[in-house]
C-alpha positions, 0 to 999 in steps of 0.5 A, spaced: 881 390 954 884 395 960 881 402 960 888 405 958 888 399 952 881 402 950 884 409 950 890 407 945 885 403 941 881 409 940 887 414 938 889 409 933 882 408 930 882 416 930 888 416 926 887 411 921 880 414 920 883 421 919 888 418 914 883 415 909 879 421 909 885 426 908 888 421 903 882 423 899 881 430 901 889 432 901 890 429 894 884 432 892 887 439 894 893 438 891 891 437 884 884 441 884 887 447 881 891 443 876 885 439 874 881 445 874 886 449 869 884 443 864 877 444 865 876 451 864 876 451 856 869 447 858 863 449 861 866 449 868 868 455 870 871 454 877 877 456 881 881 451 886 883 457 890 877 460 890 873 453 893 879 453 898 878 460 900 870 458 901 871 452 905 876 455 910 872 461 910 866 457 912 870 453 916 872 459 921 865 461 922 862 454 923 867 453 929 863 458 933 857 453 933 861 446 932 862 445 940 855 446 940 853 441 935 858 436 938 855 437 945 848 435 942 850 429 937 856 427 940 863 426 937 863 419 934 856 421 930 859 428 928 865 425 925 861 420 921 856 425 918 862 430 917 866 424 913 860 423 909 860 431 906 868 430 905 866 424 900 861 428 897 866 434 896 871 429 892 865 426 888 863 432 885 870 432 881 868 426 878 863 430 873 864 437 875 859 443 875 860 450 877 854 450 882 855 443 885 863 445 886 861 451 890 855 448 894 860 442 896 865 447 898 860 451 903 858 444 906 865 441 907 867 448 910 861 446 916 863 439 916 870 440 917 869 445 923 865 439 926 870 434 924 876 437 927 872 439 934 870 432 935 877 430 933 880 434 939 874 432 944 876 425 942 883 426 943 883 429 949 877 424 952 882 418 951 888 422 954 891 425 960 896 429 962 902 424 961 899 421 955 897 427 951 904 428 948 904 421 946 897 421 943 898 427 939 904 424 936 901 418 934 894 421 931 899 426 927 903 421 924 897 416 922 894 422 919 900 424 915 900 417 912 895 420 908 900 425 904 904 418 902 898 414 899 894 418 895 900 422 892 904 416 890 898 414 886 897 421 883 905 420 881 904 413 878 898 415 874 900 422 871 907 420 870 909 423 863 902 427 862 902 434 861 894 434 860 889 431 864 884 427 860 877 426 863 878 419 863 884 420 868 880 425 872 874 420 873 879 414 875 882 418 880 876 421 884 872 415 884 878 412 887 879 418 892 871 418 894 871 410 896 877 411 900 874 417 904 868 413 905 872 407 908 875 412 913 868 415 915 866 407 916 872 406 921 869 412 926 864 406 928 869 402 931 871 408 936 869 405 943 865 410 948 869 412 955 864 410 960 866 416 964 867 421 958 864 428 959 861 431 953 863 438 951 860 443 955 858 438 960 859 439 968 857 434 974 851 438 975 848 437 968 850 429 969 846 428 975 840 430 971 841 427 965 835 422 964 831 420 958 825 425 959 830 431 959 835 428 954 833 434 949 833 439 954 840 437 957 843 437 950 841 444 949 844 446 956 850 443 954 850 446 947 849 453 950 854 452 955 859 449 950 858 456 946 859 460 952 865 457 954 868 458 947 867 465 947 870 466 954 876 462 952 877 466 946 879 472 950 884 468 955 891 471 955 894 464 953 889 463 947 890 469 944 898 468 944 897 461 941 892 464 936 898 467 933 902 461 932 895 458 930 895 463 924 901 461 922 899 454 921 893 456 917 898 460 912 903 454 911 897 449 910 895 453 904 901 454 902 903 446 902 897 443 901 895 447 895 900 453 892 906 449 892 903 443 888 901 448 883 907 452 883 911 445 881 906 443 876 906 450 872 914 450 871 915 448 864 922 447 865 920 440 869 918 438 862 913 432 862 914 430 869 911 437 871 904 434 873 907 427 876 911 431 880 905 434 884 904 427 887 911 426 888 912 433 892 906 431 896 909 424 898 915 428 901 911 433 905 908 426 908 914 423 909 916 430 913 910 430 917 910 423 919 918 423 921 916 429 925 910 426 928 914 420 930 920 424 933 916 429 937 910 426 939 912 418 940 918 420 943 916 426 947 917 422 953 924 422 953 925 430 952 926 434 958 926 441 955 918 441 953 915 444 947 919 450 945 925 446 942 921 443 937 917 449 935 924 453 934 926 447 930 920 448 926 921 455 924 928 454 922 926 448 918 921 452 914 925 459 914 930 454 910 925 451 905 922 458 904 929 461 902 930 455 897 923 456 894 925 463 893 931 461 889 928 455 885 921 457 883 919 462 878 915 468 882 909 467 877 908 460 878 902 460 883 898 464 878 901 461 872 896 460 866 894 453 863 900 453 859 905 454 865 911 459 866 918 459 862 920 464 867 926 462 871 928 465 879 935 465 881 937 458 879 935 453 874 929 450 877 931 443 880 927 437 881 931 435 887 931 442 891 923 442 890 922 435 893 927 437 899 923 443 900 917 439 900 920 435 905 922 441 909 915 444 909 912 437 912 917 436 917 916 444 920 909 443 919 909 437 924 913 441 929 908 446 930 902 442 929 904 436 934 906 441 939 899 445 939 895 439 939 899 437 945 899 444 949 891 445 947 890 438 950 894 440 956 892 447 958 884 445 956 883 438 958 876 440 961 874 444 955 877 440 949 871 441 944 871 449 945 879 450 945 880 446 939 874 449 936 878 456 937 884 453 934 881 451 928 877 457 927 883 461 927 887 456 923 882 456 918 880 463 917 887 465 916 888 459 911 881 462 907 885 469 907 891 465 904 887 462 899 884 468 897 890 472 896 894 466 892 889 468 886 893 474 886 900 475 890 906 473 887 910 467 890 915 472 893 910 476 897 906 469 899 913 467 902 914 474 906 908 474 909 909 467 912 916 469 914 913 475 918 907 471 921 912 465 923 917 469 927 911 472 931 908 466 932 914 462 935 915 468 940 908 467 942 908 460 943 914 460 947 911 465 952 905 460 953 910 454 954 914 458 959 907 459 963 905 452 962 912 450 965 911 455 971 905 452 973 907 445 973 913 447 977 908 450 982 904 444 983 911 439 983 910 436 976 915 433 972 916 438 966 918 432 961 911 429 962 908 434 958 
């Protein structure tokens, strides 16, 4: 197999592995609060929102050290170990205990930081300036198939049910745990690049690598990766992109946890309210996959860069937020186990709810494919620290959003996303214009990015 063929193979395996792991994890996130609501009359006293807040809070802090960990053990082994912790978190729901639930939340926060830092490193190692857009799209589209499969199972298994029994819960989470483990094993198929550099490595370090000094050199790479993360954090481009990244963190919280909970709480949806959570996840996945395919795989046909895609993303999201505001009761995110009988500005419509799910996924893919692309382009030599900063900002905003989701009515959650999304779009435009100017200065074709 040629070098280019091997790199494409690695990207596909990377995407398929993440697809399996996040088929399990994202399905778990979508139904966690609903399942927990049905458990809270037992000895279990946890909160899905609080768990997710812990996960993303720990994830954000762990991104300070994740480049160093990836530098020491390598991206492939980092992803394997992280996948094991994802599987353990999902397995907790088979027989829930409050202490195990929150302990697993902390552990998966650390694992997620390492997983996504290693993913960014692997994506960049197997891409160049001309293929980063294509490869970002391939990875993103494969990843988002995770929203289809897991939620389709939930939709079919929970159709017509208003209460989730112990047997229903165990069956779902045993299946999700096995799926996550399959994705973890697939990481072993990724082939190493002979000329790939570890995060934080440089030419002088490569020259002194040897068996006798292996531990010392790994520590040098770890320290170099940490220093590079701190340095990159304060560059103009990274600070501007952090606003855009913050918006993706807020949206991630909303569509992966809050919106499904809202749908499941609307009593006017009748006996379908629980199964509609799964159907909503499917429509989000369809939007994500469509966006990843169009704006990633077909990026070579665009001669106008990333800005039009991001502009489309924010317009699509604003339409979705407007429709959700009119369609969903204001107290839906914090409704009790009995649900809510309130009505917003229209009788709740299942069709409008599913349309909004699709729009949320489509808009999210617009932002994430372009962020992955521009980070890989701007920081091709420092991919691990750059992607660690990306996940740090995204996850700390997701943690904050999960925390206030326990208390804020729907209208305030939507307003926060509108404000941050508006400014995030402007800051992305600024960075993209700078990238275009840099390309023009060295005579490269703008459409190659």
